[in-house]
C-alpha positions in Angstrom: 20.4 -34.7 30.3 23.7 -36.6 32.1 26.3 -35.7 34.4 29.7 -33.6 34.3 32.3 -34.8 36.0 32.2 -31.7 38.4 28.5 -32.6 38.5 26.6 -35.9 38.4 23.6 -36.8 38.3 21.5 -37.3 42.0 21.2 -40.6 42.9 17.9 -41.9 45.0 20.2 -43.5 47.1 21.7 -39.8 47.4 21.9 -38.3 50.2 20.4 -34.1 51.2 20.7 -33.0 54.6 20.9 -29.3 53.9 22.0 -27.6 58.3 18.7 -26.1 58.4 15.6 -25.6 60.5 12.2 -25.8 58.5 9.9 -24.8 60.1 5.6 -23.5 60.3 3.7 -21.9 62.4 -0.8 -22.6 62.9 -1.9 -18.6 63.7 -5.4 -17.2 64.9 -7.1 -15.6 62.2 -8.8 -13.7 65.6 -6.9 -14.2 68.0 -3.5 -13.6 65.9 -1.7 -16.1 68.3 0.5 -19.1 67.8 -1.7 -22.3 67.9 0.2 -25.6 66.8 3.4 -25.1 65.7 6.5 -27.8 63.8 10.1 -27.9 63.1 11.9 -30.4 61.9 16.0 -30.3 61.2 17.4 -31.4 58.1 20.6 -33.2 58.9 19.9 -34.4 62.2 18.1 -37.5 61.8 14.3 -37.6 64.2 14.9 -34.2 65.3 12.1 -32.3 64.7 9.3 -30.0 66.9 5.5 -30.9 67.4 3.1 -28.5 69.3 -0.5 -27.9 69.2 -1.2 -26.9 73.0 0.2 -26.6 76.6 3.5 -24.0 77.3 3.8 -21.8 74.2 7.0 -20.2 75.7 8.4 -23.6 76.5 7.5 -24.8 73.0 9.4 -21.5 72.1 13.1 -22.4 74.0 13.4 -25.6 72.5 12.4 -24.4 69.8 15.2 -22.4 69.7 17.4 -24.8 71.2 16.5 -27.0 67.7 18.2 -24.7 65.6 20.8 -24.1 67.5 24.1 -23.9 65.2 21.4 -24.7 61.9 22.2 -22.2 58.9 19.7 -21.8 57.9 15.8 -21.4 58.8 13.7 -23.0 56.6 10.2 -22.4 55.7 6.4 -21.2 53.7 5.7 -17.5 54.3 8.9 -17.4 56.2 9.6 -14.0 56.0 5.8 -12.0 55.8 4.1 -14.9 58.3 6.2 -16.8 60.4 9.3 -15.3 61.5 6.7 -11.9 62.8 5.1 -14.7 64.4 7.5 -16.1 66.5 9.4 -12.2 67.1 5.6 -11.1 68.4 5.4 -14.6 71.1 9.2 -14.1 72.0 12.3 -11.6 71.0 14.6 -12.8 72.5 14.3 -16.1 70.0 18.4 -16.2 68.9 16.6 -18.4 65.6 15.8 -14.5 65.1 18.8 -14.3 64.0 19.7 -16.6 61.1 19.2 -16.2 58.0 16.3 -17.3 56.1 14.9 -19.0 52.9 11.2 -18.7 52.2 9.7 -21.2 49.4 6.9 -18.6 48.7 9.1 -16.3 46.9 10.9 -18.5 45.5 7.3 -21.0 44.3 8.3 -18.8 40.7 11.1 -19.5 39.7 9.5 -23.3 39.5 5.9 -22.2 38.6 6.1 -18.9 36.6 3.7 -20.0 34.4 1.2 -20.2 37.2 -1.0 -17.2 37.1 -1.0 -15.8 40.3 3.1 -15.4 39.9 2.4 -12.5 37.2 3.8 -9.3 38.8 1.4 -7.3 36.4 
């Protein structure tokens, strides 16, 4: 594959920093409560959040602040799992209004031959 003048090949020196907030939650199977969460801004070096214990409400407030200025949310099983848990824990989160990109839904595009991606 060669680069064209319109679409040069990415080099290792090329930076990729989408204006998104990547989110991952860990939720208890029995109590369905958020036990930990992590988030990272792709466009703001060092802008991240890690919550493992303590005041969940305060952590969700910090998560919402971290989402300020983001164009979209990114996560694995974000739409069917993480976002409903966030909405249940704090329905007034502003980040819930952002578009969501779910890598679970993108996975079959990258790996269509995996048996668990087949619909029939």
